[in-house]
C-alpha positions as CSV (number, residue, x, y, z in Angstrom):
1,X,-14.6,-1.8,-5.6
2,X,-14.0,0.4,-2.6
3,X,-17.1,-1.0,-0.8
4,X,-15.8,-4.5,-1.5
5,X,-12.4,-3.7,-0.1
6,X,-14.0,-2.2,2.9
7,X,-16.2,-5.2,3.6
8,X,-13.2,-7.5,3.0
9,X,-11.2,-5.5,5.4
10,X,-14.0,-5.5,8.0
11,X,-14.2,-9.3,7.7
12,X,-10.5,-9.6,8.1
13,X,-10.2,-7.3,11.0
14,X,-13.1,-9.0,12.9
15,X,-11.3,-12.3,12.6
16,X,-7.9,-11.0,13.8
17,X,-6.6,-10.1,17.2
18,X,-5.3,-6.6,17.8
19,X,-1.8,-8.0,17.7
20,X,-2.4,-9.7,14.4
21,X,-3.7,-6.4,13.0
22,X,-0.6,-4.6,14.2
23,X,1.5,-7.3,12.6
24,X,-0.3,-6.8,9.2
25,X,0.1,-3.0,9.6
26,X,3.9,-3.5,10.1
27,X,4.1,-5.7,7.1
28,X,2.3,-3.1,4.9
29,X,4.6,-0.4,6.2
30,X,7.6,-2.6,5.2
31,X,6.1,-3.2,1.8
32,X,5.6,0.6,1.3
33,X,9.3,1.3,2.3
34,X,10.3,-1.4,-0.3
35,X,8.2,0.3,-3.0
36,X,9.9,3.6,-2.2
37,X,13.3,1.8,-2.5
38,X,12.4,0.2,-5.8
39,X,11.2,3.6,-7.3
40,X,14.4,5.3,-6.2
41,X,16.5,2.5,-7.9
42,X,14.5,2.8,-11.1
43,X,15.0,6.7,-11.0
44,X,18.7,6.2,-10.4
45,X,19.0,3.8,-13.3
46,X,17.1,6.2,-15.6
47,X,19.5,9.1,-14.6
48,X,22.3,6.9,-15.7
49,X,20.5,6.0,-19.0
50,X,19.9,9.6,-19.8
51,X,23.4,9.8,-21.0
52,X,23.0,7.0,-23.7
53,X,21.3,7.5,-27.0
54,X,20.2,3.9,-27.5
55,X,18.6,3.4,-24.1
56,X,15.1,4.6,-25.1
57,X,13.4,1.1,-24.9
58,X,15.0,0.4,-21.4
59,X,14.1,3.9,-20.3
60,X,10.5,3.3,-21.3
61,X,10.5,0.0,-19.5
62,X,11.7,1.7,-16.3
63,X,9.1,4.4,-16.6
64,X,6.4,1.8,-16.8
65,X,7.8,0.0,-13.7
66,X,8.0,3.3,-11.9
67,X,4.3,4.0,-12.7
68,X,3.2,0.4,-11.8
69,X,5.1,0.5,-8.5
70,X,3.7,3.9,-7.6
71,X,0.1,2.6,-8.3
72,X,0.8,-0.5,-6.0
73,X,2.3,1.7,-3.3
74,X,-0.8,4.0,-3.4
75,X,-3.1,0.9,-3.1
76,X,-1.1,-0.4,-0.2
77,X,-1.1,3.0,1.5
78,X,-4.9,3.0,1.2
79,X,-5.2,-0.5,2.6
80,X,-2.9,0.5,5.5
81,X,-5.1,3.6,6.3
82,X,-8.3,1.6,6.3
83,X,-6.7,-1.1,8.5
84,X,-5.4,1.6,11.0
85,X,-8.9,3.1,11.1
86,X,-10.4,-0.3,11.8
87,X,-7.9,-1.0,14.6
88,X,-8.7,2.4,16.1
89,X,-12.5,1.9,16.0
90,X,-12.0,-1.7,17.4
91,X,-9.9,-0.3,20.3
92,X,-12.3,2.6,21.0
93,X,-14.7,1.6,23.7
94,X,-17.4,4.1,22.5
95,X,-17.2,3.0,18.9
96,X,-20.6,2.0,17.5
97,X,-20.7,-1.8,16.8
98,X,-22.6,-1.4,13.5
99,X,-24.9,1.1,11.9
100,X,-28.6,0.4,12.7
101,X,-30.9,0.6,9.8
């Protein structure tokens, strides 16, 4: 899957201008910030629910949402890193164009 994502990212970057790539990077950073806010909100709600005895189902649902959001945030962070590396290699005048076999 990582090879597929890398190939997809390469194809996307090659079709985009540096400005478009920077715009995508900014959007990914905003998405990561929103994930962090969502997780914080879920954790705050769980802290309030800790006082109630009948809140186990809701607490379990929030734990699941936290886990899913953390996974999505990690995937987005990985995509951001790959995109940033691609932008740097595209901007570097000494970067090899492609590996020769």
